[in-house]
C-alpha positions as CSV (number, residue, x, y, z in Angstrom):
1,M,-28.2,12.3,-7.7
2,S,-26.4,11.4,-11.1
3,R,-25.1,13.8,-13.2
4,S,-26.6,14.1,-16.8
5,F,-24.2,15.0,-19.8
6,P,-25.2,16.3,-23.3
7,M,-24.0,13.8,-26.1
8,P,-20.9,15.4,-27.5
9,Q,-20.2,16.1,-31.2
10,A,-16.8,14.9,-32.0
11,F,-14.0,13.8,-29.6
12,V,-10.5,15.0,-30.0
13,S,-7.7,12.3,-29.0
14,P,-5.9,11.7,-25.9
15,D,-2.8,12.4,-27.7
16,R,-4.0,15.9,-28.8
17,I,-5.3,16.8,-25.0
18,R,-1.8,15.5,-23.8
19,S,0.0,17.8,-26.4
20,L,-2.2,20.8,-25.6
21,F,-1.3,20.4,-21.9
22,T,2.4,19.9,-22.3
23,E,2.7,23.2,-24.1
24,A,0.5,25.1,-21.7
25,M,2.7,23.6,-18.9
26,S,5.9,24.6,-20.6
27,Q,4.5,28.0,-21.3
28,M,3.4,28.4,-17.5
29,Y,6.7,27.1,-16.3
30,R,8.7,29.2,-18.5
31,A,7.0,32.5,-17.2
32,E,7.2,31.2,-13.5
33,V,11.0,30.0,-13.7
34,P,13.1,32.3,-16.3
35,Q,15.9,29.8,-16.2
36,Y,14.1,27.0,-17.6
37,G,13.7,29.0,-20.7
38,T,17.8,29.2,-20.7
39,L,17.9,25.4,-20.1
40,I,15.4,24.6,-23.1
41,E,17.5,26.8,-25.4
42,L,20.9,25.0,-24.3
43,V,19.3,21.4,-24.6
44,A,18.1,22.7,-28.3
45,D,21.5,23.7,-29.2
46,V,23.1,20.4,-27.8
47,N,20.6,18.2,-29.5
48,A,21.0,19.9,-33.0
49,G,24.6,19.6,-32.6
50,C,24.3,15.7,-31.8
51,L,22.1,15.2,-34.6
52,E,24.2,17.1,-37.0
53,N,27.7,15.0,-36.0
54,D,26.0,11.5,-35.5
55,P,24.2,10.6,-38.6
56,D,23.8,7.1,-37.2
57,L,22.1,8.4,-34.1
58,R,19.9,10.4,-36.2
59,E,18.9,7.3,-38.3
60,R,18.3,5.3,-35.3
61,L,16.1,7.6,-33.8
62,A,14.2,8.0,-37.4
63,Q,13.7,4.4,-37.8
64,A,12.2,3.9,-34.3
65,G,9.7,6.6,-34.8
66,E,11.5,9.1,-32.0
67,L,13.1,11.7,-33.9
68,E,10.2,14.1,-33.6
69,R,9.4,13.5,-30.4
70,I,12.7,14.7,-28.8
71,D,12.2,18.5,-29.0
72,V,8.4,18.1,-27.3
73,E,9.7,15.7,-24.6
74,R,9.1,16.7,-21.1
75,H,8.4,15.0,-17.6
76,G,7.4,16.9,-14.7
77,A,7.0,16.1,-11.0
78,I,4.3,16.7,-8.4
79,R,3.9,15.7,-4.8
80,L,0.8,15.1,-3.5
81,G,-0.5,15.0,0.2
82,T,-3.7,12.7,0.4
83,A,-5.2,9.6,-0.9
84,D,-8.1,11.6,-2.5
85,E,-5.6,13.8,-4.3
86,L,-3.9,10.9,-5.8
87,F,-7.4,9.2,-6.9
88,T,-8.4,12.4,-8.7
89,I,-4.9,12.9,-10.5
90,R,-5.2,9.4,-11.9
91,R,-8.5,10.3,-13.4
92,L,-7.2,13.7,-14.6
93,F,-4.2,12.2,-16.3
94,A,-6.5,9.4,-17.9
95,V,-8.2,12.2,-20.0
96,M,-4.8,12.7,-21.4
97,G,-4.3,8.9,-22.1
98,M,-1.7,8.5,-19.5
99,Q,-1.7,5.5,-17.1
100,P,0.3,4.8,-13.7
101,V,3.4,2.7,-14.5
102,G,5.6,1.7,-12.0
103,Y,6.0,1.7,-8.1
104,Y,8.9,3.5,-6.4
105,D,9.6,3.7,-2.5
106,L,11.7,6.7,-2.0
107,S,11.4,6.1,1.7
108,V,14.5,3.6,1.5
109,A,16.9,6.8,0.3
110,G,15.3,9.3,3.1
111,V,12.9,10.8,1.2
112,P,9.2,10.2,2.8
113,V,7.2,9.4,-0.1
114,H,6.2,6.8,-2.6
115,S,5.4,7.4,-6.2
116,T,4.4,6.4,-9.5
117,S,5.0,7.8,-13.1
118,F,2.0,8.5,-15.2
119,R,2.6,8.4,-19.0
120,P,1.6,7.0,-22.4
121,I,2.2,2.9,-22.7
122,D,1.3,2.6,-26.4
123,E,4.0,2.9,-28.6
124,A,2.4,5.2,-31.2
125,A,1.2,7.6,-28.4
126,L,4.5,7.8,-27.0
127,N,6.0,8.9,-30.2
128,V,3.3,11.5,-30.5
129,N,4.3,13.0,-27.2
130,P,5.7,10.9,-24.3
131,F,4.8,13.4,-21.6
132,R,5.3,11.8,-18.2
133,V,4.8,13.2,-14.7
134,F,6.5,11.5,-11.7
135,T,3.7,11.6,-8.9
136,S,4.6,11.5,-5.3
137,L,2.3,10.7,-2.2
138,L,3.4,11.9,1.1
139,R,3.6,9.1,3.6
140,L,2.2,11.0,6.5
141,E,3.1,7.8,8.7
142,L,6.6,8.8,8.4
143,I,6.4,11.8,10.9
144,E,7.3,10.8,13.9
145,D,5.8,13.8,16.0
146,E,2.4,12.4,16.5
147,G,1.0,16.2,17.2
148,L,2.8,17.5,13.8
149,R,1.5,14.6,11.9
150,G,-2.1,15.0,12.8
151,E,-1.6,19.0,12.2
152,A,-0.2,18.1,8.8
153,E,-3.5,15.8,8.3
154,A,-6.0,18.5,9.3
155,I,-4.0,21.1,7.0
156,L,-4.3,18.7,4.0
157,A,-7.7,17.8,4.4
158,K,-8.9,21.3,4.0
159,R,-7.5,22.1,0.9
160,R,-9.0,21.6,-2.5
161,I,-6.3,21.4,-5.4
162,Y,-8.7,20.6,-8.3
163,T,-10.9,23.2,-9.7
164,P,-14.7,22.4,-9.6
165,R,-14.7,22.8,-13.5
166,A,-11.8,20.6,-14.0
167,V,-13.4,17.9,-11.8
168,A,-16.6,18.3,-14.0
169,L,-14.7,17.7,-17.2
170,I,-13.2,15.1,-16.0
171,E,-16.6,13.4,-15.2
172,R,-17.5,14.3,-18.6
173,H,-14.9,12.5,-20.2
174,E,-15.5,9.3,-18.2
175,H,-19.3,9.4,-18.8
176,N,-19.0,10.3,-22.7
177,G,-15.9,8.6,-23.6
178,G,-14.1,11.6,-24.5
179,L,-14.0,15.5,-24.8
180,T,-14.7,17.8,-27.7
181,E,-12.1,20.2,-28.9
182,A,-13.7,23.0,-26.9
183,E,-13.9,21.0,-23.6
184,A,-10.2,19.9,-24.3
185,T,-9.2,23.5,-24.5
186,E,-11.1,24.1,-21.4
187,F,-9.8,21.3,-19.5
188,V,-6.3,22.0,-20.2
189,A,-6.7,25.6,-18.7
190,E,-8.5,24.3,-15.8
191,A,-6.0,21.6,-15.1
192,L,-3.3,23.6,-15.3
193,E,-4.3,25.6,-12.1
194,T,-3.7,22.6,-10.1
195,F,0.2,22.9,-11.3
196,R,0.6,26.5,-10.6
197,W,2.9,28.3,-8.4
198,H,1.3,30.0,-5.4
199,G,3.6,32.5,-3.4
200,E,1.2,32.4,-0.3
201,A,1.5,29.7,2.3
202,T,-1.5,28.2,3.8
203,V,0.5,28.0,7.2
204,S,1.9,30.0,9.7
205,A,5.9,30.7,9.5
206,E,6.0,28.7,12.8
207,T,4.3,25.7,11.6
208,Y,6.2,25.7,8.4
209,K,9.4,25.8,10.5
210,R,8.2,22.7,12.5
211,L,7.3,20.9,9.1
212,H,10.6,21.8,7.4
213,D,12.6,20.6,10.5
214,A,10.8,17.4,10.3
215,H,11.7,17.2,6.4
216,R,11.9,19.9,3.9
217,L,9.8,17.8,1.5
218,I,7.0,17.6,4.2
219,A,6.8,21.5,4.4
220,D,6.9,21.7,0.7
221,V,3.7,19.4,0.4
222,V,1.7,20.5,3.3
223,S,2.3,24.4,3.3
224,F,0.7,25.2,0.1
225,K,-2.8,25.4,-1.6
226,G,-1.7,22.9,-4.3
227,P,1.1,20.8,-5.5
228,H,3.0,23.5,-7.7
229,I,5.2,21.5,-10.5
230,N,8.4,21.4,-9.2
231,H,10.4,20.9,-12.3
232,L,9.7,20.1,-16.0
233,T,12.5,18.3,-17.7
234,P,13.7,18.4,-21.4
235,R,15.5,15.4,-22.8
236,T,18.9,15.8,-24.1
237,L,20.9,13.5,-26.3
238,D,24.3,14.4,-24.6
239,I,24.0,15.1,-20.9
240,D,27.4,15.5,-20.3
241,A,27.7,18.3,-22.9
242,V,24.7,20.1,-21.3
243,Q,26.4,19.6,-17.7
244,A,29.6,21.1,-18.9
245,R,28.1,24.1,-20.8
246,M,25.3,25.3,-18.0
247,P,27.8,27.4,-16.2
248,E,28.3,29.2,-19.6
249,R,24.5,30.0,-19.4
250,G,24.6,31.3,-15.7
251,I,23.3,28.0,-14.4
252,T,25.4,26.0,-11.7
253,P,24.6,22.4,-12.1
254,K,24.8,19.7,-9.4
255,A,27.8,18.1,-8.4
256,V,27.2,14.5,-10.3
257,I,24.9,13.2,-12.9
258,E,22.5,10.6,-11.3
259,G,22.3,7.2,-12.8
260,P,25.0,5.2,-15.1
261,P,27.9,6.5,-16.4
262,R,28.9,7.8,-19.8
263,R,28.5,5.1,-22.3
264,H,28.7,4.3,-26.1
265,C,25.2,2.6,-25.7
266,D,23.1,4.6,-23.3
267,I,21.2,2.5,-20.9
268,L,18.1,3.6,-18.7
269,L,18.2,7.2,-17.5
270,R,20.9,9.8,-16.5
271,Q,19.6,13.1,-14.8
272,T,21.0,16.5,-13.9
273,S,19.6,19.7,-12.4
274,F,20.5,23.2,-11.0
275,K,19.9,24.1,-7.5
276,A,16.2,24.9,-6.7
277,L,15.3,28.5,-6.3
278,E,14.9,30.2,-3.0
279,E,11.5,32.1,-3.5
280,T,10.1,34.7,-1.5
281,I,6.9,33.3,0.4
282,A,3.9,35.3,2.3
283,F,3.1,33.1,5.6
284,S,-0.2,33.8,7.3
285,G,0.0,35.4,10.3
286,D,-2.3,37.1,13.1
287,D,-1.0,40.7,12.2
288,G,-1.2,39.9,8.3
289,A,1.4,38.1,5.9
290,I,4.9,37.6,7.4
291,Q,7.6,37.4,4.5
292,G,9.9,34.0,4.4
293,T,11.5,31.8,1.8
294,H,11.0,28.5,0.4
295,T,13.1,26.2,-1.7
296,A,11.3,23.8,-3.8
297,R,11.6,24.3,-7.8
298,F,14.4,23.4,-10.0
299,G,15.5,22.7,-13.3
300,E,16.5,19.1,-14.4
301,I,17.7,17.6,-17.7
302,E,17.6,13.9,-18.5
303,Q,19.1,11.6,-21.2
304,R,17.5,8.4,-21.9
305,G,18.7,5.1,-22.9
306,V,17.8,1.5,-23.7
307,A,15.1,-0.2,-21.2
308,L,16.7,-2.9,-19.3
309,T,15.4,-6.4,-18.6
310,A,15.0,-7.8,-15.1
311,K,18.6,-9.5,-15.4
312,G,20.1,-6.3,-16.8
313,R,18.5,-4.1,-14.0
314,A,19.6,-6.6,-11.4
315,L,23.3,-6.1,-12.7
316,Y,22.8,-2.1,-12.9
317,D,21.5,-1.8,-9.4
318,R,24.2,-4.1,-8.0
319,L,27.0,-1.9,-9.8
320,L,25.6,1.4,-8.8
321,A,25.1,0.1,-5.2
322,S,28.9,-1.0,-5.3
323,V,29.9,2.6,-6.3
324,R,27.6,4.5,-3.7
325,G,28.3,2.3,-0.7
326,E,32.0,3.3,-1.1
327,V,32.3,6.9,-2.8
328,Q,30.1,9.7,-1.2
329,V,29.6,12.7,-3.0
330,G,28.9,15.7,-0.7
331,A,27.1,18.9,-1.3
332,G,30.0,20.6,-2.4
333,G,31.1,18.2,-4.9
334,A,34.6,17.6,-4.0
335,K,34.6,14.1,-4.7
336,A,32.5,14.2,-7.9
337,G,35.5,13.2,-10.2
338,A,36.4,10.4,-8.1
339,Y,32.8,9.2,-8.1
340,D,32.4,9.4,-12.1
341,D,35.9,7.5,-12.5
342,E,34.7,4.7,-10.1
343,L,31.4,4.7,-11.7
344,A,32.7,4.1,-15.2
345,A,35.3,1.5,-14.0
346,R,32.7,-0.6,-12.3
347,F,30.2,-0.4,-15.2
348,K,32.7,-2.1,-17.4
349,A,31.2,-5.3,-16.4
350,L,28.2,-4.3,-18.2
351,P,28.6,-4.6,-22.0
352,D,28.6,-1.4,-23.9
353,S,27.3,-3.0,-27.5
354,W,23.9,-3.3,-28.7
355,D,24.4,-6.7,-30.0
356,E,26.0,-7.9,-26.6
357,L,23.4,-6.3,-24.7
358,R,20.8,-8.0,-27.1
359,R,22.4,-11.7,-26.8
360,A,22.7,-11.4,-23.1
361,D,19.1,-10.9,-22.5
362,L,20.1,-7.4,-20.7
363,A,18.1,-5.0,-22.7
364,F,14.9,-4.7,-24.8
365,F,14.8,-4.1,-28.6
366,R,12.5,-3.2,-31.2
367,Y,12.5,-5.8,-34.6
368,A,11.8,-5.1,-38.0
369,A,12.3,-6.9,-41.1
370,T,14.8,-5.0,-43.6
371,P,14.3,-4.3,-47.3
372,A,16.8,-7.2,-48.0
373,G,14.9,-9.5,-46.1
374,I,11.6,-8.9,-47.7
375,A,13.0,-9.2,-51.0
376,A,14.7,-12.5,-50.1
377,A,11.4,-13.8,-48.6
378,A,9.7,-13.2,-52.1
379,G,12.0,-15.4,-53.7
380,S,13.0,-18.1,-51.5
381,M,12.6,-20.0,-48.2
382,L,14.3,-17.9,-45.1
383,P,15.4,-19.4,-41.9
384,G,13.0,-19.2,-39.1
385,D,15.7,-18.5,-36.4
386,P,15.7,-15.0,-35.9
387,E,19.6,-15.1,-35.1
388,A,20.4,-16.3,-38.4
389,L,18.0,-13.7,-39.8
390,I,20.0,-11.1,-38.0
391,A,23.3,-12.5,-39.2
392,K,22.0,-12.5,-42.9
393,G,20.8,-9.0,-42.5
394,Y,17.0,-9.9,-43.0
395,L,16.1,-8.6,-39.6
396,A,17.3,-5.5,-37.7
397,F,17.1,-4.6,-34.1
398,T,17.0,-1.0,-32.6
399,P,17.1,-0.2,-28.7
400,I,13.6,0.2,-27.0
401,V,13.9,3.9,-25.1
402,Y,13.5,3.7,-21.2
403,E,10.3,5.7,-20.6
404,D,10.4,5.4,-16.8
405,F,12.5,6.4,-13.7
406,L,15.2,5.1,-11.2
407,P,14.2,5.5,-7.5
408,V,17.8,6.1,-6.4
409,S,18.5,8.4,-9.1
410,A,15.0,10.4,-8.1
411,A,16.1,10.5,-4.4
412,G,19.5,11.9,-5.3
413,I,17.6,14.6,-7.3
414,F,15.6,15.4,-4.5
415,Q,18.1,15.6,-1.8
416,S,20.2,17.7,-4.0
417,N,17.5,20.2,-4.7
418,L,16.3,20.4,-1.0
419,G,19.6,22.0,-0.6
420,T,21.1,19.5,1.8
421,D,22.5,16.2,1.9
422,Q,20.4,15.5,4.7
423,Q,19.6,11.6,5.0
424,Q,16.4,10.3,7.1
425,N,16.5,6.7,8.3
426,Y,13.0,5.7,8.0
427,A,12.4,2.3,9.8
428,T,9.6,1.1,7.5
429,H,8.9,-1.2,4.6
430,S,7.5,-0.2,1.0
431,N,3.7,0.1,1.1
432,R,2.6,-0.6,-2.6
433,D,-1.0,-1.7,-1.4
434,A,-1.7,1.3,0.4
435,F,-0.4,3.5,-2.7
436,E,-2.5,1.3,-5.1
437,A,-5.4,1.5,-2.6
438,A,-5.2,5.4,-2.5
439,L,-4.6,5.5,-6.4
440,G,-7.8,3.4,-7.2
441,A,-5.8,1.2,-9.6
442,T,-3.0,-1.3,-10.2
443,V,0.1,0.3,-11.4
444,Q,1.3,-1.2,-14.5
445,D,4.6,-3.2,-14.5
446,E,7.1,-1.3,-16.8
447,L,9.1,-4.4,-17.5
448,A,5.9,-6.2,-18.8
449,L,5.4,-3.2,-20.9
450,Y,8.8,-3.4,-22.4
451,A,8.6,-7.3,-23.0
452,E,5.3,-6.9,-24.7
453,R,6.7,-4.3,-27.4
454,Q,9.6,-6.3,-28.2
455,A,7.5,-9.5,-28.5
456,A,5.0,-7.7,-30.8
457,S,7.6,-6.1,-32.9
458,L,9.3,-9.7,-33.7
459,E,5.9,-11.4,-34.4
460,S,5.2,-8.6,-37.1
461,A,8.8,-8.5,-38.3
462,L,8.6,-12.3,-38.8
463,A,5.0,-11.8,-40.6
464,A,6.5,-9.3,-42.8
465,L,9.1,-11.9,-43.9
466,D,6.3,-14.7,-44.1
467,L,7.7,-16.3,-41.4
468,A,6.4,-17.6,-37.9
469,G,9.4,-18.8,-36.3
470,P,10.4,-19.3,-32.6
471,P,10.5,-16.0,-30.5
472,L,13.6,-14.8,-29.1
473,K,14.3,-15.7,-25.6
474,T,13.1,-12.8,-23.5
475,V,13.7,-12.0,-19.7
476,A,11.6,-9.5,-18.5
């Protein structure tokens, strides 16, 4: 029997729903993890200092329309257990204007999940609120013990991680094409329940131990009634300053910052975090609840740089792999300094100027006609070659910020905050087809999205100069 819906009055934008949800999530996580509030205050202080001391950075962010988003920017992460859960989370995030972008196979780094990132893709929507959620699906087939695998499947099959009202509001959004203000407010409250922390496990202490022994992340996904948000990450403009000042606020950072080294021209994504909390858990038992502990939720900080093309990314991956293959950083961080030094040395092979990155087709940029160019166009013929326009100061370019994630960095954060350097060697290959089948959609290609934004900005800039010259060579 089909469900009927009354026709709505006026819809609110997905951007507003996303902003309401981000704020509600932040308030909830601050109440659950007090150190998150301390981290937000530290990042705000560092960012304010960066903008005050670096007028060029402030101007670049302002020109790109990104200045206002810095303070509200967050990314979260959740881990799901079943295909049905992934299918519904896609529908839930669609209400907020968020789409699946990118496929990440973390099993190659010893973490039994594959993932995507839900985020807005339109530039205007990103500048309103670029909230993103790194969403992982447990790969049950990687549990070697067949009995334990079957038990995990049975446990996950019983749980319902979405409230009935949240599902009803998702259906209303899909049927009507949007939600009213009142419905949006209710939707945010109902959706938030999926991400809330629960201190009661749904399994016995003995079952939890067996899941934990297979992999700590398996225990985290299977043992609870919902996929609690396990971190909520603010964006900083200077992650090295945050890393150095975390101990001043009573926070112990992980040994090394994941991703590329510190550079004049930031690239891709750098991440650090503090250790996951050890939280008291009540396990189910024949004689009532049994007290134990669980480690999952942590604090993370990120610094975002320019998005790299396929050519740039291949160079990045090669340089990073060469360092990680030779310098291992243990849990104690004894070799953190050596790792950082070697990383910086190897990455000298990747240009550290915006123009060199652009000319070598290593990174994506947004183009805009300058006031001087528009003035010149009114009185004379301009060269149609974009490079000539740039040389004359008629065409400007700014880096397109990287909105996505790095699988090696994500695995490094996961491993660090599981409290171990444990590395599983899963004899498997990525399974994007299975992931997309569970998702019910094809994940978008992040490199294609950046290439489209670059091409559209150049076309718009040339039109502003009354030109329709040849496009810049772009390597997606």
